[in-house]
C-alpha positions, 0 to 999 in steps of 0.5 A: 551594510550587506544585503542578501540578493533576492536569489539568495533569499529565495534559495533560503526560503525554498530550503526552509520550505523543503525542510518543513515538508520533510519534517511533515512527511507521514511516518504512519498510515492505516487502512480499514478493510471493509467487506465487498458486497456479499462478503464478511472479510474485514481488518486493519492494515498498518504502515510504519516508515522508519530508517528507509523501510516501510513496515506493513502489518495486516490483521484480517478476519472473516476469510475462508481458511487457506491462502488469499492474494493481498495487493495494494491497488492504484486507486483509493476508491472502494465505492464499487460493490465488488471493489473494482473501483480500486483499479489494478495493482499499484505499480510505480516501478513498471515491473512485472507482477511477482512475489514480493520476496523477489526483486521483480514485482509490482510495488503493490504485490504484498503476496498472500495472507494465510487464514487459519481454521477460524478465518484469521490471517496476519501478515508482516512485510518490510520493504525498502522505501525506494519501492513504496513509501509514505513520502508525499509526492514520491512516485511510490507513495501508498497514501490514498491507494486501495488495499484489496484482499482476494478470494484466491491465492496469488500464483505470482506468475499470471500477469498482471494480477496473479490470478487471485480471483474476486475482491473480498475486502477493500480499504483506503490507506490514510496517513495518521 
């Protein structure tokens, strides 16, 4: 009778575990944006991952009409009244801050939200999962990170923040 070696059994167990982890990876996540102290901005941001792409859909209300910076920050901590506990922009690729429509930018650079006359804004953004994803253990994993809506427009040039001003709302990305 042929018995498999211990190393072969270990390899099979590791492969089964890796397959189970891959199947358990989150494919959706969500963040509820809550106003920072003295502000009224709120909203929901949904993430969906499929076929190598991460889709981000934001629905924000309570803004002043106009353009507002919107970024993923490194820490999923909204405990500070002004949202500063979320830290700086999430930047897993160590890139310069910039426009998400261009190749060079932080993974957390989501661009700007444009609020209508009623203070409502929507954003639809699709990025490759090679930049950011919902994959547990990946350097670009967005789960557990903070989302920030800023008072001013992101100028896409000022390093490292885009000169977007104070933080109006904060939320933490949670896997669904």
